[in-house]
C-alpha positions as CSV (number, residue, x, y, z in Angstrom):
1,M,16.2,-18.6,-17.0
2,K,18.3,-16.3,-15.4
3,I,17.8,-14.6,-11.3
4,L,17.8,-11.0,-11.1
5,Y,17.1,-11.0,-7.3
6,S,15.6,-13.0,-4.5
7,D,14.6,-12.7,-1.6
8,K,17.2,-14.5,1.2
9,N,14.0,-14.9,3.7
10,N,11.8,-16.2,1.1
11,L,13.8,-18.4,-1.0
12,I,12.0,-20.5,-3.6
13,N,14.2,-24.0,-4.8
14,K,15.4,-23.8,-8.2
15,K,12.3,-26.9,-9.4
16,N,9.7,-24.5,-8.5
17,L,11.0,-21.7,-10.0
18,F,11.1,-23.3,-13.3
19,D,7.9,-24.9,-12.4
20,I,6.3,-21.4,-11.9
21,C,8.3,-20.2,-15.5
22,E,7.3,-23.2,-17.2
23,K,3.3,-22.1,-16.0
24,N,3.9,-19.1,-17.2
25,K,5.1,-19.8,-20.6
26,L,2.0,-22.0,-20.7
27,L,-0.6,-18.9,-19.7
28,L,0.9,-16.8,-21.8
29,K,0.2,-19.1,-25.1
30,T,-3.4,-18.8,-24.5
31,Q,-3.3,-15.5,-23.2
32,E,-1.4,-12.9,-25.6
33,F,-0.9,-9.6,-24.2
34,T,1.9,-6.9,-25.4
35,G,1.7,-4.9,-21.8
36,A,2.0,-5.9,-18.3
37,K,-0.5,-9.0,-17.1
38,I,-1.0,-10.4,-13.7
39,F,-1.1,-14.4,-13.3
40,E,-2.4,-15.9,-9.6
41,I,0.3,-19.8,-9.6
42,K,0.0,-22.4,-8.0
43,I,3.2,-23.9,-6.7
44,N,2.7,-26.8,-3.4
45,N,0.4,-25.5,-1.1
46,D,2.2,-21.6,-1.8
47,T,-0.2,-18.8,-4.1
48,F,2.0,-16.9,-5.9
49,I,1.3,-13.4,-7.7
50,N,3.2,-13.3,-10.7
51,K,3.2,-9.9,-12.3
52,N,4.6,-10.1,-16.5
53,F,6.1,-7.9,-18.0
54,N,6.8,-7.6,-22.1
55,K,10.3,-7.7,-22.9
56,N,9.7,-6.9,-26.9
57,D,7.2,-4.4,-25.5
58,Y,9.6,-0.7,-25.2
59,K,6.8,0.6,-22.5
60,T,6.3,-2.1,-20.6
61,K,9.8,-2.6,-20.6
62,R,10.5,0.2,-19.0
63,I,8.2,0.4,-16.7
64,F,9.5,-2.9,-15.6
65,K,13.0,-1.5,-14.7
66,I,11.1,1.6,-13.5
67,E,8.8,-0.7,-10.9
68,F,12.5,-3.5,-9.9
69,D,14.7,0.4,-9.6
70,K,12.3,2.0,-7.5
71,Y,11.6,-1.1,-5.0
72,M,15.3,-2.3,-5.0
73,K,15.4,0.9,-2.8
74,V,12.5,0.7,-1.1
75,K,14.5,-3.3,-0.1
76,E,16.7,-0.9,2.1
77,I,14.4,0.9,3.8
78,I,12.3,-2.6,4.0
79,K,15.6,-3.9,5.7
80,N,16.2,-1.7,8.0
81,D,12.6,-0.5,9.1
82,Y,10.4,-2.5,11.8
83,I,7.4,-1.0,9.7
84,F,8.3,-1.1,6.6
85,K,9.3,-5.2,7.4
86,A,5.3,-5.8,8.7
87,F,3.6,-4.1,6.6
88,V,5.0,-3.7,3.2
89,T,4.9,-7.3,0.8
90,P,8.4,-8.0,-0.8
91,F,9.5,-9.5,-3.7
92,L,10.5,-12.9,-3.5
93,Y,12.4,-13.2,-7.0
94,V,12.7,-11.0,-10.3
95,I,13.1,-13.5,-13.4
96,E,13.8,-13.4,-17.0
97,C,11.8,-16.3,-18.5
98,D,12.0,-16.5,-22.4
99,K,10.5,-13.1,-23.2
100,N,8.7,-11.7,-20.4
101,Y,9.9,-10.4,-16.8
102,L,8.3,-11.9,-13.2
103,I,8.0,-10.3,-10.7
104,L,7.1,-13.3,-8.0
105,M,5.3,-12.4,-4.5
106,K,3.6,-14.3,-2.0
107,K,-0.1,-13.6,-2.8
108,N,-2.4,-11.7,0.4
109,D,-5.4,-12.9,1.6
110,Y,-7.5,-10.3,0.6
111,E,-8.0,-7.2,-1.0
112,L,-9.1,-4.1,1.4
113,N,-13.1,-3.3,-0.1
114,N,-15.6,-3.1,1.6
115,S,-17.0,-6.6,1.2
116,F,-13.9,-7.9,3.8
117,I,-14.5,-4.9,5.9
118,K,-18.2,-4.9,6.7
119,N,-17.7,-8.7,7.9
120,I,-15.0,-7.5,10.8
121,E,-15.5,-6.4,13.8
122,K,-14.9,-2.0,15.0
123,K,-12.0,-3.1,16.9
124,E,-10.5,-5.1,13.5
125,K,-11.1,-2.0,11.6
126,I,-9.3,0.2,13.7
127,N,-7.1,-1.9,14.3
128,I,-6.1,-1.4,9.7
129,Y,-6.5,1.6,10.0
130,L,-4.2,2.5,12.1
131,Q,-1.6,-0.3,10.5
132,S,-2.2,1.8,7.1
133,I,-1.6,5.3,8.2
134,I,1.7,5.1,10.8
135,T,3.2,3.1,7.5
136,I,2.3,6.1,5.0
137,F,3.6,8.6,8.0
138,D,7.0,6.6,8.3
139,M,7.1,6.6,4.7
140,N,6.3,10.1,4.3
141,H,8.3,11.5,7.6
142,K,10.9,9.0,8.5
143,N,11.8,7.9,5.0
144,G,11.7,10.6,3.2
145,I,9.2,8.6,0.3
146,F,6.0,10.0,-1.4
147,F,3.5,6.2,-2.1
148,N,2.3,8.5,-4.9
149,D,-0.6,5.5,-5.8
150,I,-3.3,5.4,-2.7
151,Y,-6.3,5.6,-4.4
152,Y,-9.8,4.7,-4.3
153,D,-11.7,3.0,-6.8
154,K,-14.5,0.2,-5.4
155,I,-11.4,-0.9,-3.5
156,I,-8.1,0.7,-2.1
157,K,-5.7,0.2,-4.4
158,N,-2.3,-1.2,-3.4
159,V,-3.4,-1.9,0.1
160,M,-3.8,-5.3,1.1
161,I,-4.8,-7.7,4.3
162,N,-3.3,-10.9,5.4
163,D,-4.5,-12.8,8.0
164,V,-2.4,-13.8,11.0
165,I,-2.3,-16.8,12.1
166,N,-0.7,-18.7,15.4
167,E,1.0,-15.5,15.7
168,P,0.7,-13.7,19.1
169,V,-0.9,-10.6,19.1
170,T,1.2,-8.0,18.7
171,N,1.6,-3.5,19.8
172,I,3.2,-1.1,18.1
173,N,4.0,2.0,20.2
174,Y,4.9,3.8,17.2
175,R,6.2,7.6,18.3
176,L,5.6,10.0,16.1
177,N,7.3,12.2,17.9
178,N,8.9,12.9,20.6
179,N,5.9,13.8,22.8
180,I,3.1,11.2,21.2
181,K,2.7,7.7,20.5
182,I,0.3,5.9,19.3
183,L,-1.3,1.9,20.4
184,V,-1.1,0.1,17.4
185,E,-2.5,-4.1,17.2
186,I,-1.7,-6.6,14.9
187,D,-4.6,-9.1,15.9
188,K,-6.1,-11.1,13.4
189,Y,-5.5,-8.9,10.2
190,K,-2.5,-7.4,8.9
191,V,-2.0,-4.8,6.1
192,Q,0.1,-5.2,3.6
193,F,1.0,-2.3,1.3
194,I,2.4,-3.1,-2.6
195,D,3.5,-1.8,-6.1
196,F,5.9,0.7,-5.1
197,G,6.5,1.4,-9.2
198,Y,5.6,5.6,-8.2
199,V,7.5,6.4,-5.1
200,T,9.4,9.9,-5.3
201,T,10.7,11.9,-2.6
202,L,8.5,14.3,-3.9
203,P,4.4,14.4,-4.6
204,K,3.2,13.2,-7.7
205,L,0.6,12.2,-9.7
206,R,-2.5,11.1,-7.8
207,T,-1.2,12.6,-4.2
208,L,-0.7,16.1,-6.2
209,E,-3.7,15.4,-8.0
210,Y,-6.2,14.3,-5.6
211,T,-4.0,16.9,-3.3
212,E,-5.2,19.8,-5.8
213,K,-8.6,18.6,-6.3
214,Y,-10.1,17.6,-2.3
215,F,-7.7,19.7,-0.6
216,K,-6.8,23.2,-2.9
217,I,-5.8,24.9,1.0
218,L,-2.9,22.5,0.8
219,Y,-2.2,22.6,-1.9
220,D,-1.3,25.8,-2.2
221,N,0.5,25.8,1.0
222,D,2.8,23.0,0.0
223,I,1.1,20.5,2.2
224,F,0.5,16.6,0.6
225,S,-1.1,14.1,3.6
226,E,-1.1,11.0,2.0
227,I,-2.5,10.1,5.4
228,L,-5.1,12.7,4.7
229,L,-6.1,10.8,1.4
230,F,-5.8,7.7,3.0
231,T,-8.6,8.4,5.9
232,L,-10.8,9.9,3.2
233,F,-11.1,6.3,1.1
234,Y,-11.7,4.2,3.9
235,L,-13.9,6.8,5.6
236,T,-15.9,6.4,2.2
237,M,-15.2,2.6,2.4
238,I,-16.4,2.0,5.7
239,N,-19.4,3.2,5.3
240,K,-22.6,1.2,4.8
241,D,-24.4,3.9,2.1
242,N,-24.3,2.6,-1.6
243,D,-24.8,6.2,-2.2
244,I,-21.0,5.7,-3.0
245,K,-20.9,9.4,-4.4
246,K,-23.2,11.0,-1.1
247,V,-21.1,9.9,0.6
248,F,-17.3,10.5,-0.1
249,D,-18.8,14.3,-0.8
250,I,-20.0,14.1,3.2
251,N,-16.2,13.1,4.4
252,Y,-14.5,15.1,2.0
253,K,-16.3,18.1,3.2
254,F,-16.0,17.1,7.1
255,L,-12.3,16.4,7.0
256,R,-11.4,19.9,4.7
257,K,-12.7,21.4,7.4
258,I,-10.6,19.9,9.7
259,A,-8.0,20.4,7.6
260,E,-8.7,23.6,8.0
261,Q,-7.8,23.8,11.2
262,I,-5.2,22.5,11.7
263,I,-3.3,24.8,9.0
264,E,-4.4,27.7,11.8
265,Y,-1.7,26.4,13.8
266,T,0.9,24.8,11.4
267,T,1.8,24.5,7.4
268,N,4.7,21.9,8.1
269,P,3.6,18.8,6.4
270,K,4.7,16.4,9.0
271,D,2.9,18.3,11.9
272,F,0.4,19.1,10.0
273,D,0.0,14.9,9.8
274,I,0.7,14.7,13.4
275,Y,-2.1,17.2,14.5
276,L,-4.3,15.0,12.2
277,I,-3.5,11.6,13.0
278,S,-3.2,12.7,17.3
279,F,-6.9,14.0,16.2
280,V,-8.4,11.4,15.0
281,Y,-6.9,8.6,17.1
282,R,-8.2,10.7,20.3
283,N,-11.7,10.1,18.7
284,I,-10.8,6.8,16.7
285,N,-14.6,5.4,18.1
286,S,-16.5,7.8,16.6
287,F,-14.3,8.9,13.6
288,L,-14.6,5.3,12.7
């Protein structure tokens, strides 16, 4: 076993690391794979997400290197940015174990899906939404990166939820610019963004594809709003109607009209998101 990276704030003792490595070998004997695979491993009272990358598969090894390299850049932001520190799930360890690379993370409590959302109070739905959009705003406009991997497939992918237990309610007065700030609460739940393997300084992949598909007027003006895309998916997910396609169509037409109104005032991407967040924030109770 070789340790490639460890988070000094979340150290796991060596014995437990060896246990994880051995349990991983046993799992792989019963579940052969050539690509990447995710297992859960329990050590004492903690459950870890164990992401495996096969060293012998060239494509998978390359994917691991990209994900690892991207995270090492993002971790510098986590270290210095209080929003990232609060709302991003860190890698605990990256280790070389037998024929595989392993990325170890603490397991989050919930996926962001309709089953979870329908059982929580409206206030918490609002908190989760606001936590998510300020994290995206922080990525895009304060740290100059695009996530590129937020999408909806019965769940909102790559955004998880944790219980906040035995912690005081935390209020974040998040400043969008010198004149506008919004109040974001961390009460019962906290969002956790995961998987930064597609992060770039320019919009790519899903961010590019979905903007062109659903918000062509933005695409034509070089505006790529991951906040707008997240809002589209979130509104679709929280709706109680079982006809997802109908709900999605209603939401994207509604948001497209808002986007068309905003670009009458600005074609600056940061200003666009500030207008959008300000509009939603003023109307949050009717919006969600």
